[in-house]
N, C-alpha and C positions, 0 to 999 in steps of 0.2 A: 503495501499500500505504499502512495505515495502521499510525502506530506509537504503544506504547500507554507514555506519558511519566510514568503514576502510576508505572509500577514500570520502572523504569530496569534493573536488576539484571535482569532478566528475557531468560535466553539463548536463548530457545528461539524470539526475534521475532528474534536474529539473523542464528540460525543457518539461520530460514528469505529473511531477505534473503540472505545466503550463495548458500544454493543455489541460488535463484532466478538472479542473479547468474552465475554458473557453465550455470546449462541453456543461460539464455540466448546466452552467447557456445559453450559447445557448439557450439548450433545453432546459430551464423551458421558456426563451422568446417565442421559437416561443411555450409554450403548452399553455401560456398566451393569444399567438394575436389569439389562432385557439377558444379559448375558448371567447374572446370578439369581434371575428368578427361577422357580423350578417352573414342575412343563405340567398342566394338567393335565390330568387321565376321566375318560370316563370308558363303562360297562356295560353293557345294558344287561341287561340276567332273560335267560330262556322265558322267565312268565310273560316278561315286559314284548318280548321278540314274540309271546303266544299273541299277547293283547294287541300288537300289532295289525300281526294278519288275520287277529276279528275285528277287525275294526273295519281292514281294507276287504274281507267279505261279506259285514255291512255294507258298505257302499258301496259296494256292487250290486246289492240285491236289490230286486223292482221296489217300484216303489208300492207302497198301501194301498190296497183296494177299498177304501171306505161302503162300497156298496157289501161289499163282498163278508166286512167287520159284523154291516149293520144286521146281513140273512143273520150270520153265523149267530149273532147276541139276540134274533127272535125265536132262532132254533132254540136256545136251552135254552130261553126262559117259556118258550111253550109248549118245552120235554119234547118235540121228539128229534132234540140233537143227541146221533147214539154214534160210544167211544168204544172204539175197537180192542179192547184188553191186548190183548195179543200185542198188535200195532203198536200205541202206546208201547208196552217193554218195548220193544225192538228197537224203535226211536229213543229214549233214553236210557238204550242201553247202547248203541248206538252214538250217542253225544256221549256218553262218557267215557267209551272208548277214544276217541276225537281229544275229546281233552288231556286222557295220558300220554 
């Protein structure tokens, strides 16, 4: 950096030099902190992975059919809805198997 010796009272050059030195020291301090700081790490558990897969499946599932839901509610309320116990048991067992 050149210094103007013709105008020794020029405070702008002095301020500029001080600012430059401060920036250099701040940059050096920042780089030291980056070198000394420990690295963070993240690990995802098996349950979190499974939860993510289930969320993806839920997002891909079809939109609810409000008409079908209303029909099922009416059938249950009137007693016309019949449950097949074998099919229900197979579905529960299949669901439990998929979770494990």
